[in-house]
N, C-alpha and C positions, 0 to 999 in steps of 0.2 A: 905388287902394283895395286894401286887403289882401285876401288870398284866404280870410279866415276869415268872410266874410259868410254868412248863411243861403243854402242852395242849394235849387234846385227840380229838377223833372224836365225842365227845358229841356235840349236836347241839348248846347248849349254848356257849360252848368253841369256836366253829367255828364262831359263830356270833360275839363274842368279838374280834376275830382276824381281821375280816373284818372291824368292827367298829373302831378299832385302826388305820387301814390303811386309812380310809376315814371318819373321825369323823364329818366333817362339811358338808358332802354331804346329800341331802334329802334322807330320808329312807322310812318312812311309812306315808301315809295320808289317812284320811277317814272322810268325813263330814268336820267339822271345826277343827279337831284335826290333827296335823302333827308334826313329829319329824325328826331331823337329825339322822344319825347313832350314833353319840355320845350321843345325848339325849335319843334315844331309848335304847341304851346299859345301861345307868344309870337307866332308868325307869324299864327295865326288871330286874335289880338287886333288885329294890324295890319290884317288884312283887314276885320274888323268896323269898326274906326275909319275905314277908307277908305270903306266904304259909308255910314256915318253922316255923313262929311264931304261926301258928295254930296247930303245932304238927305233920306236915306231914314229915314222914320219907322217905328215898329213896324207890321208887316204890309205894308210896301212889298214889291213883287215885283221880283226881280232875275233876269233870264234868263241862263243859262249855256249857251253855244253852243260846245261844244268836244269834241274827242276825249278819251279818257282821258289825264289828266296830273295831277300833284300839285296844280296850281292848282284842279282840279275839287274835290278833297277839301278843300282849305283854304277854298274858297268855301262848301262845304256847312256846315262848322262855324263859319266866320267869320260867315256869314249868321245862323246860330242865335244866336251871341253878340250880334249887332247887333239881334236880334228881327225880322229881315226874312226873307222867304220866297224861297229859291232855286227857280227854275223850270227844270226839266230840259227841254232842247231836243234833239230828235232830229236829229243831224247829217246825216241822209239826206233831210230834208224839202226840198221844192222851195219856190219863192218864195211861192206862195199859201198853202201850209201854214204856213210860218213867219209870214207876216202874220197868219193866223188865230190862231196860238198866242200871239204877242206881244200881240195885241189882246184875246183872250179872257182872258188871265192878268192884264191891266192892268200889264204890265211897265213899270217906270219906268227901269230901267237894263238895258242889254244888254251882256254881257261875252262877247267872241267871240275866236276865233283869227284871226290876220291872213289866213289862207287863205280864210276865209269873208267877207272884206271885200267882194268883188264882189256877192254875193247880198244882203248887208245894204244895200249902197249902192243896189241896184236897188229895194228896197222901203222905204228910209228915208223918202222923202217921205210915205208912208202911215202911218208909225208915230208918230202924233201924241201918243200917251201917253208915249213914251220921252223922258226928259229928258237922259240921259247914255249915251254909248257908251264902253266901255273895250276896248282891244285888247291881246291877249296875243300875244307873238311866237312864231312857229313855224317860222322859217327861210324863209318866203316874203317877197315884197317888194311885195305888193299895196298901193297907196296907200290911206290912210284918214285924211286930214287932219282929218276931223270927229270923230275918236275920240281920247280920252286914252290914255296909256300906263298899262296896268294895273299893271305892275311899279313904275313911278315913283311912282304914287299910293300903293301899298301901302307901299313902302319909306320914304316920308316920314312914316308914322304911328308913334305910340308903341306899343310892344309890352307895356306894363304892363297888368295886370288892371284891370277897371273894373266898376262896378255900374250897370246901367241898368234894373233892375226886371224882369229875366227871370222867366219863369213857365212852368210846365208847360202852361199854357193857350195859349202861343204856338203859331203854326200852322206845319205842314209840309205842302207840296203835293207830289203825285206826279201828273204828267200821263201818262195812259195812253191809247194809241191803240187798244188791244185788237186785234181781228181785222178790224173794220170801222169806218167812220165817222171823223169828226174827233176829235182828242184831247179827253179830259175831265180836269178837274183834281180829283183826289180830295183832300179837305181833312181833315187829321188834327190833333188837338192833339198837342203833343210827348209828353205823358205817355202818351197812348193808343198812339201809334206805337211808343214805347219798349217798352211791355209787350206789344204785339201782334206786334212784328217784330224788335226790336233788342236783345233781352236773353237770347236762348236760350243763348248761350255762358256765361252766368253761373250756370247751374244753377237752384236754387230762386229764385223772384221776390224781389227785394230789397224791403225795407219802408221804406226811407228813401233819399234820394239819396246821402247820405254813405256808405251801406253798399256802394256800387259799388266804392269804393277797396279794401275788404277782399276783394273777389272777384277781384282781378287775378291772372292766371295766374302760378304760380311761374316763376322765371327759366328753369328747365330745360325748360319747356313753351312758351317764348315765341318759337319760330322762326316765321317769317312764313307767312301764307297768301297765295296768288296770286289776285288778283281779275282775271279775264280778260274778264268781261262789261263793257259800257260803263256808266259811272256815270250816264249819262242814263236808265238803266233801274233800276227799283226793286230787282230782285234783287241788283244790284251794290252799290247804296247800302246795302241791308240787310246784305249779307255783310260789307262794310267796317265798318259800325258794330258788328255783333256781335263782330268780332274786337277792334276798338279799345276797346270798352267792357269787354272782358275783359282788357285790357292786352296783347293780342296784336298784333304788327306786321302790316302789309299791304304787299304789293308790287302795283303796278298794271301791267297789260299796256298799253303805250302805242302799240302798233302800229296803223297805219291800214289795217287789213285783218287777217283771221284767218290767222295763220301758225303752224300747229301745231308745227312744228319749232322755231321761235323760242320758243314758249311753254315747251316742254320744256327748252330751253336756259336760260331764265330760272329755271325751277323748280330746275334743277341748280345754277346759279350762286348763287342766293340761298338755297339749302338750304331750300326751302319744305316745310313739313310738311302743307299742305293746298292744295287748289285749289277755287275756287268758280266754277262754270260754269252755263250755262243750257241744259239739255236736249241732245237729239241733235244740234242744229245745231253745237254746239261739241264734244260728246262723241265724235261719229263721226270727224271728222278727227283728233282727238287720239289715238283708238284706232288709226286707220290709220297714223299717223306712227310709232307704236311698233313696227309690224310690217312696214313697207314696205322695211326694210333700208337706208334712206337716212341713218339717224342712230343714235347710241347715247348714252345719258345715264345718269349715276349718280343714281338716284332712290330710293336706299335710305332717305333721311330722310323721304320722302313717305309719309304713312299714311292720308290722307283725300282723297277727291274727292266734293264735294257739289254737288247740282244743285237749283235751284228756279226757278220762273217759266216752265217749258216742259216739254214731254213728254220724259221720259228713259226710253226704251224698254228692256225687259229685254235685248234683243239687244245694244244699245250698252253697257249696264252690264256685261254678261258679257264683251264684247270687252276692256273696260278691265281687268276682273279677271283675264282670261286673260293679258294682257300684263304686268300688275303684280300677281302673286298675293298680295303682302304687304299690299296696301292695302284699306281699307274704302271701298266705293262706296255713297253714300246719295242717295236722292231725297227731296224734301220738297214739301209742298203749300203754296201761298200765292197770294194775289191782291192786287192794289192796294187792293181794298175790304175785305179781311179781315185782312191781315197774314200772318205765317207761322204756319200752324195745324196742321201735321201732319208726321210723319216716316214714311217707308216702313215697311210691315209685311211680315212673311213671308207667303208663300202665294199670290203672283201679282202681276200688274201693277196699278199704280194703286191699291194698297191702302195706307191710311194710318191710323196711330194718331193721333188728333187731340186737341187740348186740350179741357178741359171747357167752354170757352166756345163750342165748335163743336157744332152739331147738324144732323141731316138732318131738314128740315121738310116737312110736306105743304102743300097749297095754302091751308090755314087757319092756317098758321104754327104748327102743333102738331108736336112731335117725333114722328118715326116710330118705332114699336116695333122694337127690334133683332131681327134674324132673320126679318123678314117678307118680304124681297125687294121691298118696295114702293119705287118710285123717287120720290125727293124732291129738294129743293134743299139743298145744303150752305150753312149760314148761321152767322154769328157774332153773339154778343151781348157786352155788356161793353165791352171796349176796341175800339171801332169808329170809323170816320170820322164827321165831322159831315155829310158829304154831298159832292155835286159843286159846284164853284164856279160860281155864277151859273146853275144849272140846277135849279130847284126841282121840275120835273116828273120828271126822271130820279132826283133824290134821293128823292122820295116812292116811286117804284117800287122802287128798290134798297134803301132803308132803311125798311121798313115797321115798324109798331108792332102787336104782337099783342094779344089780348084782355085780357091781364094788364098791359098798358102797357109791356112790354119792347120795346126798339127792336132791330132786327136788321139785319145787313148780308147781303143775299141777291144776290150778283153773277150768279147764273145757272148755277152748276155743278151738274149733275145727279149724284146719288149714291145708293147704297144703304148700309145699315148692317147688319152681321151680328150674330149672337147674342153675340159677344164685344166688340161695340162698334167693330169695325174698319170704316172707311169705304172703299168702293170708288168711285173717281171714274169717272164715265162720260163726261163731257165737257161743254162749254158748250152749254146747251140751244138757243141760237140757231143752232148749226151742226148740230143733230140732223136726220137724214134720215128722212122718213116714206115707207116703201116698202111698199105693200100693207097699210097699217095697222100695220106693225112699225116700231119705232124703231131706228135705227142711229146710234151715236155714232162720228164719224169717227176719234177717237183710237184706239179699239180696233182698227179695221181698219188704220189706219196702222202700229200696232205689229206686227200680223201681217205686213204687207207688208215692213216694214224688217228682219224676221227672215230674209227670202229673200236668199241670197248675191249675187244680181244687182242688188239694190236698194240704192242709196245713201241716198235720201231719198224721202219720199212724202207727199202730202196727199190727202184723200178728201173729195169733195163730192157733193151730190145734184143731178141734172139732171131736168127734167120728163120724165115718161114717161106715155104715153096709158093704159097698162094699170094700172101700179102707182102712179101719182101722181108718184113720184120713183124714179130708179134710182141705184145706187151707182156712182160713177165714180172711178177712181184716176188721179192725176197723179203720175207717177213719174220720178225722176232715176236712171237706171241707173248702175251702177258702170262705170268706164272699161273698154271692150272688151266690154261685155255688152249684149244686146238682148233683155230678157225679153218674152215674149208674154203676152197675156191668159190663155190656157189655162194657161201655166206658173204664173202668179201666182194664178189662181183655184184651181187644184189645191192649191197650197201653203196658201192661206187656209182651205180647207175642212178642213184637219187641225186647226184651232184655233177656227174660227168657224162659227156656224150658217149654213145655205145662203143665207138672205135677206140676210146681211151681206157676202157675197162680191161683189167688184166685177164689174159687168156690162159695163164699158167701160174702156179704158185709153188714156191720153195720155202719151207719152214726151216729156220736156223735157230740155234741156241742163242746167238748174239750177232747182231748186225755189226760189221766191221767198219769203224770210223777212225779217223786220226785223233790224237789227243785233244785237238781243238774242235772236234765234232764234224769235220768235213767228211763227206761221203766218199767211200772207196768203191767207185763204180767198176773198176777193173775186177776187184774181188767179187763184187755182186754178179757180174756177168759170168765169171768163171764158175762161181757156185751154182748159178742157175743152169748153165750149160751142163755141168757135171751131173746135176740132178735129173 
């Protein structure tokens, strides 16, 4: 069917409109695979038809279990075109976590890299909802005779455009593990996630789907952005979509492990203008690689490093600026339940200028008056998720309705708002430490610790204390060759923190445990500190 049919805010429709405007421009690259917008549009048509050929009806769930690779991106858009829902799978999950995710998401198709065949085979008898397995080649030779070849199935399909009644009401899921507990599936309408998280590079909001083609970046500004976070994480998906929907190419980092030197080499080779990362877990090793004397790169074309989805401390931001004085380093606020809602403001850490849909609310869901220093919860109304998949209780808690009938997304991020409307993020309330009646938000203490020259990474938790209820404990990964003491770190923290926030105990570890996307593992940190 011709491409002149009416379009919706379905993500597949929006991509087709951009591809029609800039068909010959570079689009997606990863490893040795690269496509122009026109080629990628046709390829995602084939992916969509492959999913439909497997019997996937609208809202069927298709799990993607892979490291970063171009096939991840094509499945994201191909699924949207097919009106099915791609399920992001954390490639670090062990067997019982995978079994839970496939079952909870009601995945009908599992698409996996051959290297993961042994763990899939282990749990396969329990995956009674899965009808089809597709295997992607990755150079390994693990047998999987029970799986079809992904590439063969896709290559056999038509690459012509087609009409299957796509809609902005079609669903996008983002499974989020957060810092504790089993993963939850956040359910978004395509139209809502587009306006909440995938359209910031377009400038002013578009007023019709067709208008997206008019906002494509001019050719001279269409150098690629490097996506180094895993696409199984929302920050990477959103970074990719923001660039592609603006007509900007993306390069995917496809390494199976974080190699900062290789990332800078890719940025140089591909002449990347921007890098999208997730907080200190990626920013710190990238900054160190620029100054450790082991490599040299021409990064004169790089002008932006942006972070979202994790703590990006001032110390790490400054280290990147010192190494690359010509670049702009930006932090942004976002959550799986709110979308991308704020850009870093001047005047200190964790300060954000947020969109008009975001407010700091009190316990009665009333906006807190700016400039009062009252602590509330950052919340979003308007373009927000439908809720958590198959979890009405958590949905009711996180997406309450106020007295005026407005529905809010309140994921639990404590914040204040100053007289100018600038929001200061304090941290996730569930991790807040109550010591002697005072509230301590771990992220503030972690930022202070990571500014110490002997600290590479740090997490802060509360442990039981007979006198104070809880005491502040630091779990620290020192820099190589350093052994910081509690007295050293406490004295350093007192220069920027009130006394009750200063760590009272210290546990040194070889490595701070984080998710592949850089999220803190506070459960591990608390267990480690308690064991020590």
